[in-house]
Residue, then its C-alpha position, 0 to 999 in steps of 0.5 A: x148405178x152399182x154396175x156403173x160404179x163397179x165399172x168405174x172402179x175397174x177402169x180407175x183401179x190401175x190408175x189409182x194403184x199407179x198413183x199411190x205407188x208413185x206417191x210413195x217417198x223415195x228410198x234413194x236420192x242422188x244429187x249432182x251439183x254444179x261442181x260435179x258438172x264442172x268436172x263433167x265439162x272437160x269430158x264433154x268438151x273432149x267428146x264433142x270435139x271427137x264427134x265434130x272431128x268425125x263428121x263426114x263431109x260430102x264431095x262438093x262440085x260447082x261452077x263459077x264462070x269459067x271455073x269448075x271445081x271439085x272439093x274432096x277429102x274434107x278433114x277437121x284437124x283441130x277444134x278450139x272449144x276454149x269458150x265452152x260451158x256446161x250448165x243446168x237448165x232449170x226444169x229442162x236438163x243440161x246446156x252445152x254452150x260453145x261461143x266464139x270458138x274455131x275449127x281448123x280443117x283441110x280439103x283437096x281441090x281440083x279446078x279446071x279453068x279453060x285448058x288449065x287444070x290444077x290440084x292442091x290442098x286448101x287449109x281453111x279455118x272457121x271462126x266465130x263458131x257458136x254451138x248451143x245444145x240443150x238436152x231435155x232429161x226425163x224419166x222413161x217408161x222403165x224408170x230410167x234417166x233418158x234424153x228425150x230430145x235435143x235442141x241444137x243451134x250451130x252457126x259459123x260466123x266466117x271462114x277463110x281459106x289459104x290456097x297452095x299450088x301453081x295457081x294459088x295466088x290466082x285462086x285467092x279470089x275464089x276463096x269467098x264462094x268456096x268457103x261460103x259453100x263449105x261453111x253452109x255444109x258444115x253448119x248443116x252437119x254439126x247439129x245432126x252429129x251431136x243429136x245422134x251422139x246424144x240420143x244414141x251414144x249417151x242414152x246407151x251410156x245411161x242404160x248402164x245405170x241399173x234400174x231393176x237388177x239382181x244383187x245376188x242369188x237371193x234378192x234384187x234391187x229396184x232403182x227406177x226413178x219415181x218421177x222426172x229428174x228435178x233440175x235447178x240452176x245448181x243441181x240435178x236431183x234424181x229420186x229413185x224407188x230404192x227398194x230391194x225385193x225377193x227374187x223368188x217372189x218379187x211382188x211381195x215387198x214392203x210399203x215405204x212409210x219411212x222418212x224421206x231423205x233430204x239433201x240440202x248441201x251443194x259443196x260436194x260434186x255428188x250426194x247420195x241419200x238413203x232412208x231407213x226403208x232402203x235398208x229395211x227393204x233389203x233385210x225384209x227381202x232376205x228374210x222372205x228369201x229364208x236367208x236369216x237362219x243357220x244350223x250350228x252343229x259338229x265342227x261349226x260349234x266350239x267344243x266349249x259351247x258343246x260342253x256347256x249345252x250338254x251340262x245345261x241340258x244334262x238333266x233333260x237328256x237323262x230324263x229323255x233317254x240316258x243312252x242319248x247322252x253322247x248324241x250330237x247337239x246343235x243350235x238352230x237359229x232362225x230370225x222370226x221377223x224382218x230386222x228393223x233399221x233405226x238411223x239417228x244422228x248418232x249412227x245406225x242400228x239394226x234390231x234383230x229377233x230370232x228363235x234359237x232351238x237347242x236340238x239333240x240329234x240321235x243317229x237314225x232317229x228324229x231330232x229332239x228339241x231340248x229347249x226353245x229360246x228367243x234371242x234379241x240382238x242389236x247391231x251397230x251398222x257402219x255404212x261406207x262407200x267404195x267406188x260405186x258400191x255401198x257396204x255395211x259393217x255390223x258390230x254386235x252391241x246388245x245381246x239377250x236370250x230368254x226362254x219361250x217356255x218359262x221364266x224359271x228356264x230363263x233364269x237357267x239360261x243366264x250362264x249361256x248368255x256370255x258364251x252365246x254372245x261370244x259365239x255370235x261375235x266369233x262366227x255369225x257376225x263375221x259371216x254377215x260382214x263377209x256377206x255385206x262387205x261385197x256391197x250393193x251397186x248404187x245407180x251410177x253409170x259405168x266408168x264413174x266412181x265416188x271418191x273422198x266420201x263423207x257419211x252423215x247420219x240424220x234422223x231417219x236417213x243418211x247422206x253421203x257426200x263425195x267427189x266424182x272420179x272418171x275411171x274411163x273417158x266418155x268415149x271409152x265408157x260408150x264403146x265399152x257399153x256397145x261391146x257388152 
């Protein structure tokens, strides 16, 4: 029985682990609303028009009584997709529906009747063009948004042709069987063209959305979907893991115990929601990568700070060795635990605790520690969006130091409070902001940006509502991706 239980656990272990991983709440969510879909509609229409215009029609040959004909050089000149709609299909994906539209085309004819041979161009028009295309959206094995399959139905109700040439009037009666053949072939070509475009071109565009990618030389971010997209009649909701990781140790990540972000609105084209876990995992990864430490010495330290430290620890230095009174002095600052984010309706704050060591650096000798103190800091964090990059600006709000050795020394450190706070504000905080202003890319396709952003703070998460701006057309976005 024990052996059987062990085997069962061995077999089910990966399944249970994967279930627990998937059961973790999303750190990042994106909602695209029907307002965003309305903007996408114009680009979709243009793309579909281009795809249908590029349809390659085969040469047609046939015989009707004593007439023999050949149709070549079929060209689609114009499409009128006035009556087109782009809509969400609940639990499925997207619907692109064209009703009662028209197509103008031309082709070259060669006709032989008895001993008479005639050539000329034919202008034709297809009316009552109806195209119904449904895209089924899923999460693939890599956690990427993908079009799984397409349901397409295309019908052309009627088609008419106008002949030119010496026998144009005579051949008018042939229009019915010529256009019938042309209508049949065109009906057969529309859906394959759209299917190929969606499954190949659109999926290649979706591949430009980062799933697991580097942020900088220290950390990466995991934007994999944790479940299939949730589609309603009003929106497309995507739930991402939204987790940073240390590039040198990608499996050492923190568990998501934060409040799951909630998006309730539909007024803007797009919404981005980020939980405290999103930010905490970033700082956890930077902490594990050893980024949160600095050494302030020589030209990095102001003359006033150096003099203050020498004055404060003059007695310690004299007791150690009077000859070391002029040795360089430094501050070693190292964060001793992952910083913690708190998001409330009033804003976001980050609490960070660090160990500050005052070191004497005698030339040719090992460094000597003069003091060790704990520094507690609290920052206000302002979140902003530019394009598709999320940035944070930090302001030092609270600062406190106390000795790790004795309460008496903590009293002696009081004169250092204000100068150390000023040093942080003048040197360390600008370095942090210069680092974070570069921002991190959000999971949005190339060629699309956020504009007119509004940031709202909630208990445990933030929601950014925005409108969308296309910096490129769909065709340009896909061609750019194929060239990379």
